[in-house]
N, C-alpha and C positions, 0 to 999 in steps of 0.2 A: 459614511465613516470618514473621519478626518485623516489628513496625511500623517503618516507615522514618521517620527524623527529618528528611528534607528536606536531607540533606547539610549544607553550610555555610550554607544559606539556608532555615531552617525555615518552614513555612507556618502562619500563624495566621488569615488571612482568605482572600479570593479568591486563587488562585494567580496571581502576577504573572509574566506571560510576556513575554520579549523575542524579537523576530522578526529572524532573520538573513537578510535578503534580501527583495526586493519582487517575487517571482515572481508570475505570473498566478494560479496556484492559491491563493497566499496572499491576494492582494487580493480575488479573486472569491469564494472559498469559506471559507478557514480563518479569516481575520481577522474577517469577520462572525460566524462561529460562536463564536470566542473572546469577541467583544464581547457576544454574546447569552447566553452561558452564565453563570449566577450564580456559578459556582465558579471562574471565571477572569477575569483583567483584563489587558488589553494595556498593558504598561508602557512599551515602547519598540520602535521599528522602525529597523533599521539598513540602510543601503545604501552602496555605494561612490560613488553619485551623491547628493550632499547635497540637490539639488533634489527628487529622487524620494523620499528619506527624508522631507523636509518635507511633500510632497504627501500621502503615505500617512499619515503621523502626524497631519496635520491632519484627515483624513477620519475617523480612528478615535480622536481625542482622546488621543494619547499623545506621548511624547517622540521626536523625530527624532535619529538618531545617524549620524554620518559614519564608516563603517568597521565591519566585523564585530568586530574585536578590541576596539574601543572599547566596544561594547555589553557585552562580557563583563567589562569593568572597572566597570560600574555595580553599586552595592551593593544595590539593591532589586529585582533580577531573581532569581526563584526557579526559573524554568524557561525553556527556550529552544526555539523552533520553528525548524527548518532546512528551508526550501523551495528551497535552492540546486540547481543542476545536479548530477546524480548523482555526477560525478567529485569534487565538493567536499564531499560528505556526511561522509566519514570524517574529514577534517581538522577541520571545525568541530564535528562531534559530539564528537570527542575533546577539543577545546579547551573546549567547554562542560562536559563531564563533569569535566575537570580543575579547573574552577573551582567545583565542587560544585553544578552545576545539573542538574535533571532535563531530559530531552531528548525531544522529539517530532520525528522526522526523516521527510521524505518518502521514499517507496519508490523504488528499493530502498535499504535502509540503507547498503550499500556495494556496490561492484562486485566484491568479492572475498570468498569464503567465510571465509577465514582472518581477514581484517580485521573482518568482521562478528562472528566469534567473539571476537576480542580486545576489541571495543567492548562487547559484551554482558557479558564477564567484568569489564571495567573498571567498568561501571555497577554490577554486583552487588557487587564489592569495595568500592565507595564508598557502598553503600546508596542508590543513585539509580535512578530509573525511566528506562529507555531504551525508547521505543516507536516502532516503524516505522508510518507512517501509511498502512496498508492499510485504507481506510475501509469497504469493502463487507462485511467480516467482522462489522461491528457492526450491520448491518441485520437486523431481526428476521425477515425472510422466510427467510433461510438457516437459522435455528434451526428454523423451522417445517418446512422441507424435511428437516432432519436427524431431526426427530421422526417424520415420515411414514415415512422409511426405517427407522428403529429400530422402529417399530410394525408393520413388515411390509406396508406399503401396496402395495409393488410386488414383494413376494416377496424372494428373495435377490438382492442387488445383483450385476450382471454387468459393467456398463460405465458410463463417464462420458465425455461429450463436452462441450467448452466452446470458445467462440470470443469473441475481442474484437478487432474491427478498426475503424479510424477512417479518415476521408478524408485525402487528402494535406495535408501541412502547408506553410506558406510556406517557400521555399527556405532562408531564413536561420534557421529554427527550430533551437534548440540540440539538439533530438532527432535531427538529422542530423549532429551534430558528434561524432566519436569521442573527441576530446580532452576533451569535457565529459560523457562517459559515455552518449552517444546510442545509438540502436538500438532496433528493435522489441521484442526479447525483454525487455529490462529495463523498457521503458516501458509497453507494452501486453500483452506476453506474460506478465508477472508476474501479471496478473489471472486468466486461466484456469489458470495453473500453481498459484497459491495456492488457487483454488477446488478443484482436484483434491486438493491436500494437505488442505484443510479437510474434504472429505467422505470421502477414502480413507485418511487417516492418514499418519504419518511414515515408514512402511516402504515408501512409494511410491518407485520407482526409474525412471530413464530407460532405455528400451529402444533408442530411436533418435530422431534429430532432423534437420531440414533447415532451413537459413536461406537466404533469398534476398535479394540486394542489387539494388535497383532501378537503372535506368539513371542513371548520373551520380552515384550515392550512394556515400558512404564507409562507411556502416553498413548492416547488414541492415535491410530494410524489411518483411519478412514472414517467416513460418516456421511450422513445425508440429513437434509432438513426440508420441511414443507412450511412455506410461509404464505401469507395472504394479505391483500389490501382489504379495507372495509367494503369495497365494491366487489369483492370476491374474485379479483384477478389473482391467480395462484402462482407461486414460484417454487420450483423444485431444484434444489442444489445438491450436487454430489462432489465429494472431495476425498483425496487420499494421497499417501506418499509411499505406497508399496504396490504400485499399479503400472499398467501400460500408460504412456503419456497421453493426456487429452486436455485440451484447452479450448472450450467452445461454449456458445450459448445460442438459444433459439427463442424467438418471440412468435407466439401463435395468436392469430387474430380470427375474426369472424369470416374473413374473405381470403386469407393467405397467411404466409409465414415468412420469417426472416431467419437465416442461419449465418453464423459467424464462426469460423474456425481459426485456430492460432490466435485466440482472442486476447489473452492476458499478457503474454511475454513474447511478442513477435520481435525478431531482429530488425535493426534499423533499415535494412535493405529489402525487407519483405514487402511484396506487393499485396496490399490488403484487398480482400474480396468479400463482398456482401452478397449472399444468395437471397434473391427475392422470388418467392414461390407463390404463384396465384394463377387461377384459371387453368390449372393443369400444365402450366409452363414454368420454367425456371430462367430467371435473368441473373447473370453474374455482373455485378457492379464493381468495377475495378477502380481503385483509388491510387494516388501517388504514394510511394513509400513514406513513412513518417517515423521519426526516431522519438519514441515516447520517453526515453531516458533524458534526452536533451530537452524535450518539451517540459518535463517535470522540473529540471534544473532552472530552465528559463522562467517557469511559472513562479518558482520560489523567489528568484531574484526580482522579478517584476512585482510580486506581492510586497517585498521589502521596500522597493522604491516608491510604489504608489500608495502603500498603506492599505491595500485591499486584501483582507484576509481570505485565503483559500477556504472553500466550503467547510467551515468547522462544524456546522450543523450535521453534515453528512458524517464527519469523523465521530462525533458524539453518538449519533444514532447507530452507526456501525458498531461502536463499542457496546451499546445497549443490546443490539441484536445478537452479537457474539455471546454476551452474558445470558440472554434468553435461550439461546441454543444450548449452551452448557447446562442450564438449569432444566430445560425440557428433557435433555438426554439423561441427566443425573437422577431422574425419578426412578430409574433402574440402573443397576451397575453396568458400566460399559461391557459390551459383549467381548469375550476373549476368544480368539481362534487358536487352534493348535493345542 
C-alpha cells in the first residue's frame, strides 16, 4: 500500500485530533491517552452543550467547539475521534472522511455491515485511515497467546470460549436505548466475538445464537453464540450487561489449554498472566504491564504516518458476524425475563 498523504490535511508534526463528543470513555481514557502520546495533540473538543465543551477543553488545554459540524469546519484538524453513541457513528464518521480527516471511531464502527463496508471503502478511496477503536487487540498479551498456539504449546486447537459481562447500568444509560444503538451484543458482545475472530480467523461463521431481554428493557441485555471454522474449531461466546463482572477467554487444544483473565479491559498497571495448562500442570506466564489504550492511540497515529491501514478486513468481518448473530437470534423473538 502506498504512503498516505493525510488527505486534505497533511501531517507534519504531532497529529492534531478533534474530538466529536464528550462521552465518558473519551474523558476517562482516550483524551488522557491522546494528551500523553508524543505523536498526537488534542486540538479541539466539540459538544452540543457549550458548557461541557468548555469544561473538557479546559482540562485538556484545547479549543472548545459548540456543535459537531463546527469542529469539522476548523482548518487545523487532521484527524477526528468519534466517541458518540453507536447509532451516530456512521453519520459523523462519514462527515469527517468527506472533509479529508483520518478517523478513529469507537466500536462498533456502525450498526450495519453494509454501512461499515461503505465507510471503509470511502476511507480507502480518499487515502484516509479509518480505524475502529477495539483496544484489546493492541495488548501484547494476545500476541503472546497467538505465539503459544502457533508453537504447538496446546497441540491442535479444538475450541475457544470467551465471556464478557458487566454489572447493571443506570436505568438512563444510553446502552439501554435502541434508538442510540444500545444492546448487549454491540456493546459487550463485540469483545468475545472479536477475540474469536482474532484467534480463529475470518472464515469463522455463526452456527446459532440467543439474545435475552431483561425485564423492562427495550434492548437485549445478554446473549450467547456458537460459531465454527470450516475445520470445525468451535467458539462459544457469552456476553451481558446485567451480570457479575467477567472478562476472560480460553483456548482448548488436543494436548492442553490456555486461560486468560481480565482479558478485554485491563488497567495500564495490570500484570498480565497467561495460564498454560498441560500434562496435569499449570504454568503462569507473567508479562510486563501494557497500556492498551496508549497502544491503540499510537497505532492510529502510526497508521496515519505510514499509510498502513489497521486490519480493516477484521473490522468488516466483525460487522458481518455481528449481523449474522442478530439474524440467527431473530429467528425467534428475544427471550424476555421477569
